[in-house]
N, C-alpha and C positions, 0 to 999 in steps of 0.2 A: 352160353354160346349157342349160336344158331347152326343148324346143319350146313355143311359145306362152307363154313366161314373161317375155318382154321387155316393156319399156314404150315407149309411143309418145313419140318425141322429134321436135321440129320443127327442120328445117334447110332451107336454101335451096340449090338447085342452079341454076347458070347453064345456058343452053342447051347449051353445049359439054359440060359435065359430064354432063348428062342424056343426050346423044347417046353419050358414052363408056359410061355405065351400061347403056344399051340395047344397045350393041354387045357388052358383056360378057355380058349375058343371052343374046343371039342366038348368040354363040360357044359358050356352054355348051349351048344348045338344039341346035345343029348336031351336037353330040357326045352327044346323048341325055340331057342333064341339064337339069332344070327348077328353076332357082333364082330366088327372089324378089330384087327389088332390095335388100331389107333384108339378105338373106344376103350379097350381094356387097359392100354398103357396110360391114357388120360386118367382113368379111374384109379389106377394103381398109384400114379403120381400124387393125386389128391389125397388118397388114403395115407401114403407115406409122409406127406407134408403134415397131416394131422398127427401122425405117430411121432414125428420129430418134435413138434410143438409140445406134446405131452412129455416127452423125454427131457426137453429143455426146461420145462417148468418143474419137473421132479429132480433135476440135477443129475440126470443119468445120460446126458448127451455124449459124454466122453466114451461111454461104452459103444454107442452107435458109431461114433467117429472112428473108433478102432476097427469095427467091423467093416465100415465103408472103405477105410484105407486098405484092408485086406482084399476087398473086392476090386479095388483099383489096381492092386498088384496081381490080380488073377487068382487069388486064393479064395476058394469058395468056402 
């Protein structure tokens, strides 16, 4: 993907997720890196996609599906 070539997408973050995103940005800033929240979210989604594929291959996808359902219900 080229810089400034993305499209705006709407998604909701709960307060805890926003705090985590802010913490990621601050951690990078402490080490001299200025990354936008969008960059961190894109990287996180790619990483999570790889994680799901590993779980699918190992037959453990149901465990993650249960945790994702809990997140959808607001249970951290």
